[in-house]
C-alpha positions as CSV (number, residue, x, y, z in Angstrom):
1,T,29.8,18.2,-0.1
2,T,26.1,18.7,0.8
3,P,25.4,17.2,4.3
4,D,22.9,14.8,4.9
5,T,20.6,15.8,7.7
6,D,17.4,14.2,9.3
7,A,14.9,16.5,7.9
8,P,16.2,18.5,5.1
9,T,13.9,21.1,3.3
10,L,13.5,21.3,-0.5
11,E,16.0,24.3,-0.3
12,D,18.5,22.1,1.5
13,L,18.3,19.6,-1.4
14,Q,18.8,22.0,-4.1
15,P,22.7,21.4,-4.3
16,L,22.0,17.8,-4.8
17,Y,19.5,18.4,-7.6
18,Q,22.2,20.7,-9.2
19,A,24.6,17.8,-8.7
20,V,22.4,15.3,-10.5
21,A,21.8,17.8,-13.3
22,H,25.5,18.4,-13.7
23,G,26.1,14.9,-13.9
24,C,23.8,14.2,-16.6
25,Q,25.3,16.9,-18.5
26,A,28.7,15.1,-18.0
27,N,27.1,12.0,-19.2
28,L,27.4,10.4,-15.8
29,Y,24.1,9.4,-15.9
30,Q,24.1,6.1,-13.7
31,Q,26.2,7.8,-11.0
32,A,23.8,10.8,-11.1
33,C,20.9,8.5,-10.8
34,D,22.5,6.6,-7.8
35,V,22.8,10.1,-6.2
36,Y,19.2,10.9,-7.0
37,Y,18.0,7.5,-5.5
38,E,20.2,7.3,-2.4
39,R,20.6,10.9,-1.2
40,I,17.5,12.8,-2.6
41,L,14.7,10.1,-2.6
42,R,16.8,8.4,0.3
43,G,16.2,4.9,-1.2
44,G,12.7,3.4,-0.7
45,Q,11.8,6.1,1.6
46,H,11.0,8.4,-1.2
47,Y,11.5,11.4,1.3
48,T,10.9,14.1,-1.3
49,W,7.6,12.5,-2.3
50,H,6.1,11.6,1.2
51,K,7.8,14.3,3.4
52,L,7.9,17.3,1.1
53,G,5.3,16.5,-1.7
54,A,8.0,17.8,-4.1
55,Y,6.5,16.1,-7.3
56,A,7.1,18.9,-9.7
57,S,10.8,19.0,-8.6
58,E,11.2,15.4,-9.1
59,L,9.7,15.4,-12.6
60,G,12.3,18.1,-13.4
61,V,15.3,15.9,-12.5
62,Q,13.8,12.8,-13.8
63,S,13.4,14.3,-17.3
64,R,17.1,14.5,-17.5
65,F,17.5,10.7,-17.7
66,F,15.4,10.5,-20.8
67,E,16.2,10.8,-24.4
68,V,12.7,10.8,-25.4
69,L,10.6,12.4,-22.6
70,W,8.7,9.7,-20.6
71,I,9.0,7.4,-23.5
72,R,12.7,6.0,-23.9
73,P,15.5,6.5,-21.0
74,V,19.2,7.3,-21.8
75,S,20.9,4.1,-22.8
76,A,23.8,4.7,-20.4
77,L,21.6,3.7,-17.6
78,T,21.6,0.0,-16.6
79,Q,18.4,-1.9,-17.8
80,S,17.1,-2.1,-14.0
81,S,17.6,1.7,-13.8
82,Q,15.9,2.4,-17.1
83,A,12.8,0.6,-15.9
84,W,13.0,2.4,-12.6
85,V,13.2,5.9,-14.1
86,L,10.1,5.1,-16.2
87,N,8.2,4.0,-13.1
88,E,9.1,6.9,-11.2
89,G,8.2,9.3,-13.9
90,A,4.9,7.7,-14.6
91,A,4.1,7.9,-10.7
92,C,4.8,11.5,-10.5
93,L,2.8,12.1,-13.5
94,R,-0.2,10.3,-12.1
95,V,-0.2,12.4,-8.7
96,L,0.1,15.6,-10.9
97,G,-3.0,14.6,-12.8
98,R,-1.1,14.0,-16.2
99,L,-2.8,10.6,-16.6
100,T,-2.7,10.2,-20.3
101,E,1.2,11.0,-20.2
102,A,1.6,8.4,-17.3
103,L,0.0,5.6,-19.6
104,E,3.2,4.9,-21.9
105,P,6.1,5.0,-19.4
106,T,4.1,2.7,-17.0
107,Q,3.7,0.3,-19.8
108,A,7.3,0.8,-20.8
109,A,8.4,0.1,-17.2
110,L,6.1,-3.3,-17.0
111,K,7.9,-4.7,-20.3
112,S,11.2,-3.8,-19.0
113,Y,10.7,-5.7,-15.6
114,V,9.1,-8.6,-17.3
115,Q,12.0,-9.0,-19.8
116,Q,14.3,-8.8,-16.6
117,D,12.3,-11.5,-14.8
118,E,11.9,-9.0,-11.9
119,W,8.5,-10.3,-10.9
120,V,7.8,-8.4,-7.7
121,N,8.3,-5.0,-9.6
122,A,6.3,-6.3,-12.6
123,S,3.4,-7.1,-10.3
124,I,3.6,-3.8,-8.6
125,V,3.7,-2.0,-12.0
126,A,1.1,-4.1,-13.5
127,R,-1.3,-3.3,-10.6
128,N,-0.6,0.4,-11.1
129,L,-1.2,0.2,-14.6
130,T,-4.5,-1.4,-13.8
131,E,-5.5,1.5,-11.6
132,L,-4.5,4.1,-14.3
133,E,-6.5,2.3,-16.9
134,L,-9.6,2.1,-14.7
135,T,-9.4,6.0,-14.0
136,L,-9.1,6.4,-17.9
137,G,-12.1,4.3,-18.5
138,K,-10.1,1.5,-20.0
139,L,-11.9,-1.2,-18.3
140,I,-11.1,-4.1,-20.5
141,D,-7.4,-3.0,-20.7
142,A,-7.4,-2.8,-16.8
143,S,-9.0,-6.2,-16.3
144,K,-6.3,-7.8,-18.8
145,D,-3.3,-6.0,-16.9
146,A,-4.8,-7.0,-13.3
147,Q,-4.8,-10.6,-14.6
148,E,-1.3,-10.3,-15.6
149,A,-0.4,-8.7,-12.1
150,V,-1.8,-11.7,-10.3
151,T,0.5,-14.0,-12.4
152,Y,3.6,-11.9,-11.8
153,A,2.9,-11.7,-8.1
154,D,2.5,-15.5,-8.0
155,R,6.0,-15.9,-9.9
156,G,7.6,-13.3,-7.3
157,E,6.2,-15.4,-4.3
158,D,5.5,-12.1,-2.4
159,P,2.4,-12.9,-0.3
160,E,1.4,-9.2,0.1
161,R,1.5,-8.8,-3.7
162,R,-0.5,-12.0,-4.0
163,I,-3.2,-10.4,-1.7
164,I,-3.3,-7.0,-3.4
165,T,-3.2,-8.0,-7.0
166,R,-6.2,-10.5,-6.5
167,A,-8.1,-7.9,-4.8
168,A,-7.3,-5.3,-7.7
169,Y,-8.3,-7.9,-10.3
170,G,-11.6,-8.4,-8.4
171,R,-12.1,-4.8,-8.6
172,A,-11.4,-4.5,-12.3
173,L,-14.0,-7.6,-13.1
174,H,-16.5,-5.9,-10.9
175,Q,-16.1,-2.6,-13.2
176,I,-16.8,-4.6,-16.3
177,G,-19.7,-6.4,-14.9
178,R,-18.3,-9.8,-14.2
179,R,-19.6,-10.1,-10.7
180,T,-19.2,-13.8,-10.0
181,D,-15.6,-13.9,-11.3
182,A,-15.0,-10.8,-9.2
183,E,-16.1,-12.6,-6.2
184,G,-13.9,-15.5,-6.8
185,R,-10.8,-13.2,-7.1
186,F,-11.8,-11.6,-3.6
187,S,-12.4,-15.0,-2.0
188,E,-9.1,-15.9,-3.3
189,A,-7.4,-12.7,-1.7
190,E,-9.0,-13.3,1.3
191,H,-7.8,-17.0,1.5
192,V,-4.2,-15.8,1.1
193,Q,-4.8,-13.1,3.6
194,T,-5.9,-15.8,6.1
195,E,-2.7,-17.9,5.2
196,V,-0.4,-15.1,5.7
197,H,-2.1,-13.2,8.5
198,S,-4.3,-15.6,10.6
199,E,-5.1,-13.1,12.9
200,Y,-6.6,-10.7,10.3
201,P,-8.8,-13.0,8.2
202,L,-10.8,-10.4,6.5
203,L,-9.6,-8.1,3.9
204,N,-8.6,-4.6,5.2
205,A,-7.8,-1.0,4.0
206,V,-8.4,-0.4,0.3
207,K,-8.8,-4.0,-0.5
208,G,-11.6,-4.4,2.1
209,F,-13.2,-1.3,0.6
210,W,-13.1,-2.8,-2.9
211,Y,-14.6,-6.0,-1.6
212,C,-17.6,-4.2,0.4
213,D,-18.3,-2.0,-2.6
214,L,-18.7,-5.5,-4.7
215,L,-20.9,-7.0,-1.8
216,L,-23.1,-3.9,-1.4
217,S,-23.6,-3.3,-5.2
218,H,-26.8,-5.6,-5.4
219,A,-28.3,-3.8,-2.5
220,E,-27.6,-0.4,-3.7
221,C,-28.9,-1.1,-7.1
222,D,-32.2,-2.5,-5.5
223,A,-32.5,0.6,-3.4
224,W,-32.2,2.7,-6.3
225,R,-34.7,0.8,-8.4
226,W,-37.3,1.0,-5.5
227,V,-36.7,4.8,-5.3
228,L,-37.0,5.2,-9.3
229,E,-40.2,3.2,-9.5
230,R,-41.8,5.2,-6.5
231,R,-41.0,8.3,-8.5
232,A,-42.4,7.1,-11.7
233,A,-45.5,6.1,-9.8
C-alpha cells in the first residue's frame, strides 16, 4: 500500500523495508527480493544508494537473504538472484570500508555468474574484485582476476566492458611492475575505444587517469632520483 513517489525519503521507504523483512520471515524470499529490487532500489537506478546514501540500511535488508551472512544466500532464491544479492552485499561492504568482509561474497558472486554464463555481469564483478584486491594489497590475485575480467567481457560482447576491463588489467599489471605488458593492455583499450567512440579516441575518466599514471611513472621516478641524489650530495 506504500505509494511510489518521485523522490521518497528514507523514512518514506520504511514500510517497504518492513514488507521485505516480513516477506523473508514468511519464506517468501524471491517475492521479497523482487520488491526490494523494483521498489526500494528502483531497479538499476539504485535509488537508495545514489540518492540517499543509505548503505547501512541496505546491508540490513540484504542480510535477510542469507543463510550464512555474506557467504551463502538462501536457497529459495533463484540462482541469478543469489548471485545478485552476493554482489549487492559486497558492494555495500566496500563502500562502508569493510573490505576484508567484501572479498568472499565478491568471489562467490563471480563464481555464480560464470556458472550461469552471464558474461557481462561476470566481467563487472571480476573487475570489482580486481579493485578490491588492489586496495587490499593482493596484487598477484588482482592481476589474475583482471585478466579473467577481460576474457568475460569479450565473451559478453559489451564494448564498454571490453574497454574498462582492459584498462583495469593494465592498471593491475602496472602495480606489479610489468610495465611493458601494462602498456599493451592500455593500447588495446584505446584501440577498442577508437572503434566504439571514434570521436573520442583517447581513454577518458578513470581509465585515462590510470593510463596517464603509467605514462608519467618513469618521469616521476627520474625526478625523485634526482632529488634524492642532490640531498645525498
